[in-house]
Steps between C-alpha positions, in 0.01 A plus 500: 500500500609858439632708787199664661266204439362268767524128430255233609627312808669171415222285646249664264736467203523127571123475536423673169758293311373176655142591403608554138400866498851621426675318216824685440437643153531866409215669314712574194618139485139385525431718195770307311316179579164643400651614167624147433168348596264743330726632219273636228198565720414867547632633830426876476251708304498880486286660232618348175821363652516129578808339658554125530660333800813424297527860379438634852785298647733600214420868551560461874840340427602778262378780724684353799820496293426855383457623857835344590662667198365836622655455843238337723635233733356216712362619832433857383150636541304648208173692532252379236218744429317383189136474394333175393718429198702189407818690588395491866502120505815476285690756709412343835604151389814634327614677815438186704690293244794739534480471877394863546197574719198679348325751727137517386364853481147599389506719190285751689775570756687827473829642629418468871438124485754419228785688669413322824524161327832595340640624830391205717612233252804697375368425152759549227247465217155622397276365223201713408317675218662801343164670540168341586155658507655843491755447778874512430640200688851539362524861618389378844768230498762753388408726792523208744843410358632848586389467863702197602779263416296193407306535174743472207311322223159594360332283236217673317207310354322632193189373329589382148354811334627756752768759438712578805763763576676225696523265204879495484774413747592792722656596832399791723705719730453264796664216308173314448483311168181479293414218260187418299360177638467374143881515468552261792577194293811281479592139424419286805782367711542316830323663793593465866345217697267615775319337787120497505502625858638833378279804441337482156347849511360764733134596523404838651253500787151634443350820634528862393590695812871425528799390297459131410685238697672224308398136506765245395351207309728202447495265202392212725211677667361671191521196273307307763236771539435538127499129420283408800251771404498371141422151627225628729311661207577204268698702246606310189674579172157581356448792738543864400568751779416869452739728689253785548652627827862626503743219422726609786233420761521178697155382389575551130855369510451187704160414656518306260521785249781524248743256661233242579361514146844461344571205731225296333552612139206740489485840331531839671318793338645835608288813475619852582151644484297403808178647361214248496430531127860407411521215749160355418582506129834326571320216677308412185788565261749280688251255656609596852406246767622667822580848625552695824330824602468738790142555626478849344606365158249215528226753563606698192500183286152406615364849436664519156398153386157580351648772279801286408274217387252703297613852412872455426650456151512138388872461576453630856185312595543287810482122461561350843409141415859380559529654847488243783648679804538856628716558807409801715739633763670808637206632704174372649250402232144617560261208503273668245789519254608142577149376423506664155826349377385145431173582324625802304854391405401137461788363707599389847607756759808442714560733793866552588688664785853565376761747615859536374637378832371154423187384686259370236151366558256399228155350465503166320319431172289232672406713801130562570364824357461653844869446577602661169265796546589580860860393574855524369547126532773296661881520490669374184749271674447227759806649672352850523446581867229756576415667829234760577585692816369776723687815603696297758615244243270225628309275261132588465224239456365420155248762394668784689699772327869557560828572325606243242848353560670259263816302438574242235712386205442816292445762773793729570693495827608865476488806278827592328728728705225592746602360842297748705187443301556124506508507878141628494377300200593149617437303815793345680408161349496634145135577425446796269253759629300573185322806641172355372194418705342163439285231653494127441184309424431163669595320176843671490443773241615856558297817476736797466297792630725804519833648599681615810653789308289756683601373844777723650831323553830610650668764285795402283713792378582309181136408435276803552193299401516316831426172320 
C-alpha cells in the first residue's frame, strides 16, 4: 500500500483470501484476459464509435507506453477528469497498466477541488478536457501547476472534431509540459509487475461542503466488488450497460457498472448527455438491458417518457423493450417513484446503497416487491459486517434507527493521508462510520433513512465542514 494508506489487518486479509473474494489479479491484467476471451465482441460504444475488447486492450497497451515515454512513472498519481467518453476507460486502465495511480475527479469539479486532489496526492499528472461545456480545464490545470511543485504533465483530451489552442506540445513557465491525449501512443513494451493488494485508483468522497477526502481502492477489493455485483444481477455477455451517470462514480464504474460489465463480455454504452431524451433513445438504439440512476434522474426519465415515446423524431423515440433492470441509488427513493419504475419503464427495479468508501447493499432480483420498493437490500458480500448503533456506539434492536457502521472485503480501513479524520471515522475495531442513518428489518434488509451530516461534531481545523 502507498504511504498514507491504511491496510486491512492480517487476520482479515487471510479471511478474504480464504473465502476467495481476493484473487491476486490487477484490474488491468484482468482486462488482458477479457480481451483474449471476448476478442471481437464490442466492449465500448460512444455515439458512432464502437471499440472491441481486443482493440480496447491494444489501445490501453499503447497509451501506457505513451505515458511512460512522456515521463510518467510507476507509483505516481494522476488526476483523471474526463466525461463519459471511451478515453476515460482507456486512460484509467492505461495508467493502472503502467503502475501509476489514477485519481478520479468529477468533470464538474473546479480549481478548489482539483488543486486539493493534486496537493494531497502530490499528483504529477492531470488528464482532462482542453475545454468542456464552456470551461477551460487546461487553463485551470496550468494555474494549479504554478502554485506548487507537483503537477508537471498535463494531457488534454479533445473531441475528434474540436480545435484546441493546446493541440501541440508545449511547456509553460512553471516547467509543466502539455501534450494532446491523442498523441499518447507508443509501441507496447514490458510493464512493471504489481501486486493486487496495491492501490488501483483513488475515489473522492461524496458531499459538497468540504474538499473531498480520498478513498484508496485496491485491485483486489474492487475486482471483487464489481464481479460479485455482476454475478448478483446475473450479467452475461448479452447484457448492455448504459453509463448514464458519471463514469467516475463508484456506482457507474463498479456496482457492477463498467468493470462488472467488461468482466462478463458485455457492452458498455457511454453517454455524455444525461438528458432523458438522449438516454432513452440510446436504450432502444443499443438494446440496453441495465443502467444506474439517481432518484432525481429516474424521476426525470419517468416524466419525459410519454413525450419520448410519442412526440420525438423517429430516431429519438424511446423503445425500452430490451431494458430488464434499473438500479437506483445515491439518495432515498420516494415510494411513489419506486412504484412507477416497473410499470412505466417495463423493467425490474433494484435499490442500491453505495458509497465510494465501499459499503454496498442491494435488493435482489428475486426479492418480494415490498422489499424492493421499501429497502436498500442486503450487503453484497457474506463477509460484509454491518452494525447499526446509537449515539453511544451500542447496537440498536432491529427496526430502530441508528448510525450505519460497516467493515468488509471492499470497505476502506482509512482515508488517504487523513489520520485525524480517520480517528473519528473508524471504530477501534475497524468499522467505518458511514454517517448515514439506517434501520434493519426483521428479514435483514436495510432501510437507509437519512444522514448525520447535520449533527454537530467536534471541530477539525483541517475540515471546516465538521463531517
